[in-house]
KOLTIKE-475423 format. One record per residue (C-alpha): x, y negated, z negated. Coordinates in nm, 4 decimals, m for minus. Last residue first. Layout:
BEGIN
<rec X="X" Y="Y" Z="Z"/>
...
! end
This chain:
BEGIN
<rec X="m0.5873" Y="m4.8497" Z="m1.9744"/>
<rec X="m0.7416" Y="m4.9041" Z="m2.2801"/>
<rec X="m0.8598" Y="m4.5638" Z="m2.4753"/>
<rec X="m1.1411" Y="m4.5700" Z="m2.7080"/>
<rec X="m1.2607" Y="m4.2150" Z="m2.7672"/>
<rec X="m1.5829" Y="m4.1261" Z="m2.6049"/>
<rec X="m1.9160" Y="m4.1741" Z="m2.7616"/>
<rec X="m2.2033" Y="m3.9476" Z="m2.7083"/>
<rec X="m2.5136" Y="m4.1755" Z="m2.6911"/>
<rec X="m2.7876" Y="m4.0372" Z="m2.9516"/>
<rec X="m2.9575" Y="m4.3939" Z="m3.0062"/>
<rec X="m3.1313" Y="m4.3797" Z="m3.3645"/>
<rec X="m2.9355" Y="m4.6582" Z="m3.4838"/>
<rec X="m3.0638" Y="m4.8924" Z="m3.1891"/>
<rec X="m3.3574" Y="m4.9539" Z="m3.3722"/>
<rec X="m3.1824" Y="m5.1387" Z="m3.6549"/>
<rec X="m3.0647" Y="m5.4266" Z="m3.4738"/>
<rec X="m3.4080" Y="m5.5611" Z="m3.3620"/>
<rec X="m3.6178" Y="m5.4873" Z="m3.0956"/>
<rec X="m3.8937" Y="m5.7753" Z="m3.0590"/>
<rec X="m4.2146" Y="m5.6430" Z="m2.8524"/>
<rec X="m4.4043" Y="m5.8061" Z="m2.5887"/>
<rec X="m4.6925" Y="m5.5571" Z="m2.4997"/>
<rec X="m4.6784" Y="m5.4332" Z="m2.1463"/>
<rec X="m4.9387" Y="m5.5814" Z="m1.9028"/>
<rec X="m4.8503" Y="m5.4305" Z="m1.6062"/>
<rec X="m4.8642" Y="m5.0768" Z="m1.7008"/>
<rec X="m4.7650" Y="m4.7854" Z="m1.4357"/>
<rec X="m4.7779" Y="m4.4456" Z="m1.5792"/>
<rec X="m4.4552" Y="m4.2125" Z="m1.6073"/>
<rec X="m4.5110" Y="m4.0903" Z="m1.9668"/>
<rec X="m4.2437" Y="m4.3093" Z="m2.1072"/>
<rec X="m4.4249" Y="m4.6165" Z="m1.9412"/>
<rec X="m4.3164" Y="m4.7475" Z="m1.5964"/>
<rec X="m4.3206" Y="m5.1452" Z="m1.5615"/>
<rec X="m4.4474" Y="m5.3524" Z="m1.3069"/>
<rec X="m4.2605" Y="m5.6006" Z="m1.1322"/>
<rec X="m4.3089" Y="m5.5051" Z="m0.8101"/>
<rec X="m4.1347" Y="m5.3574" Z="m0.4804"/>
<rec X="m3.7790" Y="m5.5158" Z="m0.5525"/>
<rec X="m3.5839" Y="m5.5171" Z="m0.2013"/>
<rec X="m3.3644" Y="m5.2063" Z="m0.0504"/>
<rec X="m3.6352" Y="m5.1184" Z="0.1703"/>
<rec X="m3.5924" Y="m5.4566" Z="0.3220"/>
<rec X="m3.9305" Y="m5.6288" Z="0.4170"/>
<rec X="m3.9834" Y="m5.6220" Z="0.7990"/>
<rec X="m4.0232" Y="m5.9776" Z="0.9415"/>
<rec X="m4.3263" Y="m6.0517" Z="1.1399"/>
<rec X="m4.5617" Y="m5.9872" Z="0.8357"/>
<rec X="m4.9080" Y="m5.7775" Z="0.9081"/>
<rec X="m4.8561" Y="m5.5729" Z="0.5677"/>
<rec X="m4.8880" Y="m5.2577" Z="0.7134"/>
<rec X="m4.6395" Y="m5.3356" Z="0.9927"/>
<rec X="m4.4128" Y="m5.4621" Z="0.7699"/>
<rec X="m4.4238" Y="m5.1831" Z="0.5718"/>
<rec X="m4.3752" Y="m4.9497" Z="0.8510"/>
<rec X="m4.0649" Y="m5.1557" Z="0.9699"/>
<rec X="m3.9225" Y="m5.1225" Z="0.6379"/>
<rec X="m3.9597" Y="m4.7493" Z="0.6416"/>
<rec X="m3.8276" Y="m4.7208" Z="0.9730"/>
<rec X="m3.5123" Y="m4.9386" Z="0.8616"/>
<rec X="m3.4627" Y="m4.7554" Z="0.5431"/>
<rec X="m3.4672" Y="m4.4219" Z="0.7164"/>
<rec X="m3.1956" Y="m4.5331" Z="0.9673"/>
<rec X="m2.9899" Y="m4.6640" Z="0.6996"/>
<rec X="m3.0230" Y="m4.3565" Z="0.5328"/>
<rec X="m2.9329" Y="m4.1290" Z="0.8305"/>
<rec X="m2.6285" Y="m4.3744" Z="0.9121"/>
<rec X="m2.4982" Y="m4.3370" Z="0.5607"/>
<rec X="m2.5303" Y="m3.9645" Z="0.5569"/>
<rec X="m2.3596" Y="m3.9577" Z="0.9062"/>
<rec X="m2.0632" Y="m4.1600" Z="0.7947"/>
<rec X="m2.0286" Y="m3.9455" Z="0.4604"/>
<rec X="m1.9817" Y="m3.6414" Z="0.6905"/>
<rec X="m1.7557" Y="m3.8129" Z="0.9035"/>
<rec X="m1.5384" Y="m3.9141" Z="0.6117"/>
<rec X="m1.5394" Y="m3.5928" Z="0.4356"/>
<rec X="m1.4237" Y="m3.4211" Z="0.7545"/>
<rec X="m1.1561" Y="m3.6937" Z="0.8380"/>
<rec X="m1.0011" Y="m3.6670" Z="0.4574"/>
<rec X="m0.8531" Y="m3.9962" Z="0.4171"/>
<rec X="m0.5627" Y="m4.1043" Z="0.1840"/>
<rec X="m0.2842" Y="m4.0170" Z="0.4358"/>
<rec X="m0.4454" Y="m4.2615" Z="0.6704"/>
<rec X="m0.4981" Y="m4.1156" Z="1.0223"/>
<rec X="m0.8963" Y="m4.0840" Z="0.9784"/>
<rec X="m0.8881" Y="m4.4716" Z="0.9883"/>
<rec X="m0.7228" Y="m4.5154" Z="1.2815"/>
<rec X="m0.9153" Y="m4.2324" Z="1.4767"/>
<rec X="m1.2132" Y="m4.3703" Z="1.3272"/>
<rec X="m1.1671" Y="m4.7088" Z="1.4924"/>
<rec X="m1.0349" Y="m4.5567" Z="1.8263"/>
<rec X="m1.3398" Y="m4.3775" Z="1.8422"/>
<rec X="m1.5763" Y="m4.6554" Z="1.7197"/>
<rec X="m1.4628" Y="m4.9575" Z="1.9139"/>
<rec X="m1.7056" Y="m4.9074" Z="2.2059"/>
<rec X="m1.9960" Y="m4.9333" Z="1.9690"/>
<rec X="m1.8920" Y="m5.3044" Z="1.8758"/>
<rec X="m2.1332" Y="m5.4211" Z="1.6328"/>
<rec X="m2.3514" Y="m5.1212" Z="1.5287"/>
<rec X="m2.0781" Y="m4.8808" Z="1.5472"/>
<rec X="m1.8197" Y="m5.1328" Z="1.3893"/>
<rec X="m2.0487" Y="m5.1607" Z="1.0827"/>
<rec X="m2.1171" Y="m4.7797" Z="1.0702"/>
<rec X="m1.7091" Y="m4.7503" Z="1.0758"/>
<rec X="m1.6940" Y="m4.9991" Z="0.7844"/>
<rec X="m1.9451" Y="m4.8502" Z="0.5728"/>
<rec X="m1.7652" Y="m4.5149" Z="0.6181"/>
<rec X="m1.4423" Y="m4.6413" Z="0.5254"/>
<rec X="m1.5961" Y="m4.8027" Z="0.2099"/>
<rec X="m1.7882" Y="m4.4737" Z="0.1250"/>
<rec X="m1.4824" Y="m4.2745" Z="0.1527"/>
<rec X="m1.2614" Y="m4.5376" Z="m0.0662"/>
<rec X="m1.5398" Y="m4.5123" Z="m0.3280"/>
<rec X="m1.5091" Y="m4.1398" Z="m0.3489"/>
<rec X="m1.8199" Y="m3.9527" Z="m0.2214"/>
<rec X="m2.0652" Y="m3.7530" Z="m0.4412"/>
<rec X="m2.2651" Y="m4.0681" Z="m0.5542"/>
<rec X="m2.3628" Y="m4.1108" Z="m0.1732"/>
<rec X="m2.6698" Y="m3.8475" Z="m0.2492"/>
<rec X="m2.7840" Y="m4.0814" Z="m0.5450"/>
<rec X="m2.8594" Y="m4.3860" Z="m0.3230"/>
<rec X="m2.8881" Y="m4.6980" Z="m0.5395"/>
<rec X="m2.5460" Y="m4.8224" Z="m0.3831"/>
<rec X="m2.6727" Y="m4.8070" Z="m0.0060"/>
<rec X="m2.7477" Y="m5.1411" Z="0.0052"/>
<rec X="m2.4521" Y="m5.3328" Z="m0.1193"/>
<rec X="m2.2061" Y="m5.1203" Z="0.0489"/>
<rec X="m2.4160" Y="m5.1638" Z="0.3796"/>
<rec X="m2.3910" Y="m5.5210" Z="0.3278"/>
<rec X="m2.0278" Y="m5.4999" Z="0.2456"/>
<rec X="m1.9796" Y="m5.3234" Z="0.5865"/>
<rec X="m2.1683" Y="m5.5914" Z="0.7495"/>
<rec X="m2.0143" Y="m5.8818" Z="0.6123"/>
<rec X="m1.6404" Y="m5.7161" Z="0.6645"/>
<rec X="m1.7376" Y="m5.6326" Z="1.0320"/>
<rec X="m1.8347" Y="m5.9885" Z="1.0703"/>
<rec X="m1.5169" Y="m6.1256" Z="0.9516"/>
<rec X="m1.3179" Y="m5.9327" Z="1.1466"/>
<rec X="m1.5090" Y="m6.0288" Z="1.4680"/>
<rec X="m1.4771" Y="m6.4025" Z="1.3855"/>
<rec X="m1.0999" Y="m6.3626" Z="1.3483"/>
<rec X="m0.9762" Y="m6.4244" Z="0.9935"/>
<rec X="m0.7359" Y="m6.1415" Z="0.9780"/>
<rec X="m0.6346" Y="m6.1917" Z="1.3140"/>
<rec X="m0.5130" Y="m5.9146" Z="1.5148"/>
<rec X="m0.6491" Y="m6.0845" Z="1.8596"/>
<rec X="m0.8327" Y="m5.8103" Z="2.0306"/>
<rec X="m0.9122" Y="m5.6040" Z="1.7235"/>
<rec X="m0.6798" Y="m5.2903" Z="1.5878"/>
<rec X="m0.8548" Y="m5.1324" Z="1.2878"/>
<rec X="m0.5941" Y="m5.0412" Z="1.0344"/>
<rec X="m0.6314" Y="m5.3592" Z="0.8629"/>
<rec X="m1.0034" Y="m5.3192" Z="0.8169"/>
<rec X="m0.9063" Y="m5.0051" Z="0.6069"/>
<rec X="m0.6819" Y="m5.1852" Z="0.3600"/>
<rec X="m0.9369" Y="m5.4999" Z="0.3322"/>
<rec X="m1.2112" Y="m5.2766" Z="0.2679"/>
<rec X="m1.0332" Y="m5.0822" Z="m0.0198"/>
<rec X="m1.1275" Y="m5.2562" Z="m0.3271"/>
<rec X="m1.5138" Y="m5.3079" Z="m0.2084"/>
<rec X="m1.5815" Y="m4.9476" Z="m0.2059"/>
<rec X="m1.5447" Y="m4.9748" Z="m0.5940"/>
<rec X="m1.2451" Y="m4.9520" Z="m0.8435"/>
<rec X="m1.3888" Y="m5.0825" Z="m1.1681"/>
<rec X="m1.2000" Y="m5.3221" Z="m1.4023"/>
<rec X="m1.3985" Y="m5.2071" Z="m1.6775"/>
<rec X="m1.2156" Y="m4.8984" Z="m1.8010"/>
<rec X="m1.2555" Y="m4.9683" Z="m2.1613"/>
<rec X="m1.2809" Y="m4.6037" Z="m2.2188"/>
<rec X="m1.6183" Y="m4.6105" Z="m1.9986"/>
<rec X="m1.7907" Y="m4.4569" Z="m2.3170"/>
<rec X="m1.5821" Y="m4.6913" Z="m2.5642"/>
<rec X="m1.6909" Y="m5.0073" Z="m2.3621"/>
<rec X="m2.0364" Y="m4.8934" Z="m2.3189"/>
<rec X="m2.1216" Y="m4.8167" Z="m2.6968"/>
<rec X="m1.9368" Y="m5.1586" Z="m2.7799"/>
<rec X="m2.1850" Y="m5.3273" Z="m2.5287"/>
<rec X="m2.4748" Y="m5.1601" Z="m2.6934"/>
<rec X="m2.3643" Y="m5.2660" Z="m3.0104"/>
<rec X="m2.3300" Y="m5.6234" Z="m2.8969"/>
<rec X="m2.6811" Y="m5.6292" Z="m2.7428"/>
<rec X="m2.8265" Y="m5.4651" Z="m3.0831"/>
<rec X="m2.6669" Y="m5.7446" Z="m3.2752"/>
<rec X="m2.7871" Y="m6.0274" Z="m3.0194"/>
<rec X="m3.1585" Y="m5.8883" Z="m3.1189"/>
<rec X="m3.3227" Y="m5.7564" Z="m2.8193"/>
<rec X="m3.6445" Y="m5.8952" Z="m2.6459"/>
<rec X="m3.8892" Y="m5.6790" Z="m2.4242"/>
<rec X="m4.1767" Y="m5.8056" Z="m2.2431"/>
<rec X="m4.0421" Y="m5.7913" Z="m1.8690"/>
<rec X="m4.0715" Y="m6.1585" Z="m1.8278"/>
<rec X="m3.9284" Y="m6.2324" Z="m2.1623"/>
<rec X="m3.6168" Y="m6.0034" Z="m2.1202"/>
<rec X="m3.5352" Y="m6.1379" Z="m1.7994"/>
<rec X="m3.5458" Y="m6.5192" Z="m1.9259"/>
<rec X="m3.2948" Y="m6.4540" Z="m2.1807"/>
<rec X="m3.0918" Y="m6.2517" Z="m1.9386"/>
<rec X="m3.0911" Y="m6.5570" Z="m1.6732"/>
<rec X="m3.0116" Y="m6.7984" Z="m1.9810"/>
<rec X="m2.7124" Y="m6.6207" Z="m2.1175"/>
<rec X="m2.5976" Y="m6.5191" Z="m1.7511"/>
<rec X="m2.2712" Y="m6.7213" Z="m1.7957"/>
<rec X="m2.0047" Y="m6.6189" Z="m1.5273"/>
<rec X="m1.6343" Y="m6.5176" Z="m1.5796"/>
<rec X="m1.6538" Y="m6.2175" Z="m1.3649"/>
<rec X="m1.5587" Y="m5.9664" Z="m1.6413"/>
<rec X="m1.7824" Y="m6.1526" Z="m1.9051"/>
<rec X="m2.0760" Y="m6.1370" Z="m1.6506"/>
<rec X="m2.0138" Y="m5.7553" Z="m1.6086"/>
<rec X="m2.0125" Y="m5.7026" Z="m1.9618"/>
<rec X="m2.3464" Y="m5.8878" Z="m2.0310"/>
<rec X="m2.5134" Y="m5.7562" Z="m1.7241"/>
<rec X="m2.4175" Y="m5.3974" Z="m1.8442"/>
<rec X="m2.5519" Y="m5.4628" Z="m2.2029"/>
<rec X="m2.8703" Y="m5.6085" Z="m2.0603"/>
<rec X="m2.9197" Y="m5.3182" Z="m1.8330"/>
<rec X="m2.8390" Y="m5.0798" Z="m2.1081"/>
<rec X="m3.0961" Y="m5.2424" Z="m2.3209"/>
<rec X="m3.3667" Y="m5.1834" Z="m2.0795"/>
<rec X="m3.2967" Y="m4.8495" Z="m1.9597"/>
<rec X="m3.3152" Y="m4.7305" Z="m2.3355"/>
<rec X="m3.6228" Y="m4.9210" Z="m2.4084"/>
<rec X="m3.8318" Y="m4.7188" Z="m2.2029"/>
<rec X="m3.7771" Y="m4.3881" Z="m2.4268"/>
<rec X="m3.6757" Y="m4.0573" Z="m2.2960"/>
<rec X="m3.3987" Y="m3.9858" Z="m2.5206"/>
<rec X="m3.0548" Y="m3.9071" Z="m2.3919"/>
<rec X="m2.8565" Y="m3.6083" Z="m2.3420"/>
<rec X="m2.5297" Y="m3.4954" Z="m2.2259"/>
<rec X="m2.3728" Y="m3.8881" Z="m2.1302"/>
<rec X="m2.0930" Y="m3.9165" Z="m1.9364"/>
<rec X="m2.2575" Y="m3.9680" Z="m1.5843"/>
<rec X="m2.5028" Y="m4.2153" Z="m1.7919"/>
<rec X="m2.2233" Y="m4.4588" Z="m1.8481"/>
<rec X="m2.0411" Y="m4.4374" Z="m1.5267"/>
<rec X="m2.3902" Y="m4.5140" Z="m1.3455"/>
<rec X="m2.4989" Y="m4.7942" Z="m1.5580"/>
<rec X="m2.1297" Y="m4.9351" Z="m1.5390"/>
<rec X="m2.1678" Y="m4.9307" Z="m1.1619"/>
<rec X="m2.4994" Y="m5.0536" Z="m1.1475"/>
<rec X="m2.3425" Y="m5.3822" Z="m1.3446"/>
<rec X="m2.0521" Y="m5.4179" Z="m1.1377"/>
<rec X="m2.3248" Y="m5.4195" Z="m0.8270"/>
<rec X="m2.4972" Y="m5.6937" Z="m1.0127"/>
<rec X="m2.1953" Y="m5.9103" Z="m1.0538"/>
<rec X="m2.1123" Y="m5.8488" Z="m0.6852"/>
<rec X="m2.4642" Y="m5.9416" Z="m0.6033"/>
<rec X="m2.3991" Y="m6.2861" Z="m0.7709"/>
<rec X="m2.7490" Y="m6.3401" Z="m0.9287"/>
<rec X="m3.0245" Y="m6.5189" Z="m0.7334"/>
<rec X="m3.2668" Y="m6.5024" Z="m1.0525"/>
<rec X="m3.5341" Y="m6.3197" Z="m0.9219"/>
<rec X="m3.3619" Y="m6.1463" Z="m0.6479"/>
<rec X="m3.0764" Y="m6.0035" Z="m0.8706"/>
<rec X="m3.2932" Y="m5.9658" Z="m1.1778"/>
<rec X="m3.5385" Y="m5.7305" Z="m0.9558"/>
<rec X="m3.2432" Y="m5.5303" Z="m0.8362"/>
<rec X="m3.1198" Y="m5.4934" Z="m1.2008"/>
<rec X="m3.4540" Y="m5.3772" Z="m1.3163"/>
<rec X="m3.4775" Y="m5.1232" Z="m1.0313"/>
<rec X="m3.1344" Y="m4.9961" Z="m1.1039"/>
<rec X="m3.2335" Y="m4.9583" Z="m1.4572"/>
<rec X="m3.5524" Y="m4.7934" Z="m1.4012"/>
<rec X="m3.4067" Y="m4.5253" Z="m1.1523"/>
<rec X="m3.0863" Y="m4.4772" Z="m1.3988"/>
<rec X="m3.3507" Y="m4.4305" Z="m1.7169"/>
<rec X="m3.5649" Y="m4.1719" Z="m1.4912"/>
<rec X="m3.2603" Y="m3.9625" Z="m1.4046"/>
<rec X="m3.0927" Y="m3.9841" Z="m1.7269"/>
<rec X="m3.4128" Y="m3.8258" Z="m1.8744"/>
<rec X="m3.4056" Y="m3.5057" Z="m1.6657"/>
<rec X="m3.7358" Y="m3.4163" Z="m1.5134"/>
<rec X="m3.6492" Y="m3.5508" Z="m1.1619"/>
<rec X="m3.3406" Y="m3.3643" Z="m1.1213"/>
<rec X="m2.9466" Y="m3.4577" Z="m1.2407"/>
<rec X="m2.6713" Y="m3.2782" Z="m1.1409"/>
<rec X="m2.5724" Y="m3.5562" Z="m0.8753"/>
<rec X="m2.5160" Y="m3.7688" Z="m1.1790"/>
<rec X="m2.1824" Y="m3.5686" Z="m1.2463"/>
<rec X="m2.0681" Y="m3.7816" Z="m0.9097"/>
<rec X="m2.0125" Y="m4.1145" Z="m1.1028"/>
<rec X="m1.6703" Y="m4.2135" Z="m0.9989"/>
<rec X="m1.4323" Y="m4.4703" Z="m1.1862"/>
<rec X="m1.1807" Y="m4.1852" Z="m1.2859"/>
<rec X="m1.1690" Y="m4.0740" Z="m0.9353"/>
<rec X="m1.0585" Y="m4.4109" Z="m0.8013"/>
<rec X="m0.7171" Y="m4.3935" Z="m0.9867"/>
<rec X="m0.4690" Y="m4.2470" Z="m0.7362"/>
<rec X="m0.6362" Y="m4.4295" Z="m0.4169"/>
<rec X="m0.6283" Y="m4.7551" Z="m0.5936"/>
<rec X="m0.2792" Y="m4.7027" Z="m0.7546"/>
<rec X="m0.1504" Y="m4.6039" Z="m0.3981"/>
<rec X="m0.3121" Y="m4.9612" Z="m0.2567"/>
<rec X="m0.1723" Y="m5.1649" Z="m0.5346"/>
<rec X="0.1741" Y="m5.2523" Z="m0.4670"/>
<rec X="0.2347" Y="m5.3734" Z="m0.1026"/>
<rec X="m0.1105" Y="m5.4903" Z="0.0516"/>
<rec X="m0.2822" Y="m5.5338" Z="m0.2772"/>
<rec X="m0.0135" Y="m5.7355" Z="m0.3995"/>
<rec X="m0.0361" Y="m5.9571" Z="m0.1133"/>
<rec X="m0.4286" Y="m5.9751" Z="m0.1335"/>
<rec X="m0.3529" Y="m6.1388" Z="m0.4549"/>
<rec X="m0.4343" Y="m6.1035" Z="m0.8530"/>
<rec X="m0.4140" Y="m5.7573" Z="m0.8616"/>
<rec X="m0.5817" Y="m5.4173" Z="m1.0215"/>
<rec X="m0.9246" Y="m5.5140" Z="m0.9273"/>
<rec X="m0.8379" Y="m5.6390" Z="m0.5781"/>
<rec X="m1.1718" Y="m5.6352" Z="m0.3526"/>
<rec X="m1.3930" Y="m5.6421" Z="m0.6782"/>
<rec X="m1.2262" Y="m5.9603" Z="m0.8427"/>
<rec X="m1.2186" Y="m5.9386" Z="m1.1918"/>
<rec X="m1.1740" Y="m6.3067" Z="m1.3179"/>
<rec X="m0.8685" Y="m6.3064" Z="m1.5856"/>
! end
C-alpha cells in the first residue's frame, strides 16, 4: 500500500478524522530526530547530514522528484543518524545513505527511481553495487525498527486546518487550499533547519499553518492561534516558540535570497533552499569539482561501523 504522508496510519481521511488522530499524536515521538541537536560542527554525523541533505536537494531539482518522496528520504536520514553513536568521516557514507534512503522512500511511495538514482550516481562520480545498496537498506530498516511509515508534519495538517474557522467552512474552499499549500511549502523549506528538530512533527505542522495564516490572512491569526492552542494535544508555549523560530528562519531566508538576487543581477530572488552548486566536499572539507569516478563494490560496506538496532516491526 502506497504511503500517504498526510495519512501514514490510515487509508482514508475519514479514518484520520475518527480513528487515527490520537494514534498520530501518541506515536509521533518515535519518529523524531531531536538527538541530532547534540551534534556540533566537528561531529562526523553533522557533516554526513549536511552532505546528504544537499545531495537530496540536488536530486530533487535536477530530476524533478516528488517533493514528498525527497522529504521522506531526509526523514529517514535524520532518524538513522540520530540513532548512531559514531560514524567514520568518509564521503561515501553520505552518498550510500542517500541512495538507500531514496530507494526505500520510492518503495514506500510506489515509485520507480532506478533511472534517476543511476543518473545521480553517474553525475556525482560514484557508483555502488546493488549488493551494497541492499545491505545499506537492510541497515536502515533495522536501525529504524521497520518504522518506515513516518509520522511527519504533513500528517497533522488536515487536523489543524479543521480547527480553523473560515467564512465558508468548506474543506475545498480556495482559502483552505491556499493555507494548505502555503503551510506545506513552509514544511518543505524548513526541513533542513537543525534547530527545528527539537519540536514534534505536530508542532511544526501547527506552526507552519499559523505562519501561512499570518501571511495570507493576518486578521485571522489570533483566532486561529487560539483554536489550535485549545487542542488537547498542543502546548501553547511550545507552539508560539516554534512559530517565532519558523518566522525568523523564513525572514532570514528571504533576506539572504534577496541579497543573492541583487548580487547576481537577477530579477527573481534565488530561493535560499535551492541547490547552490554541484561540487563535492572532500573528507578534509575542501571543494573538488572533478571527483574521480570510482566504483564501490559490496565489500567496502563491510567496514561500516553503524550501530544496528534489533529489528521490530510495528
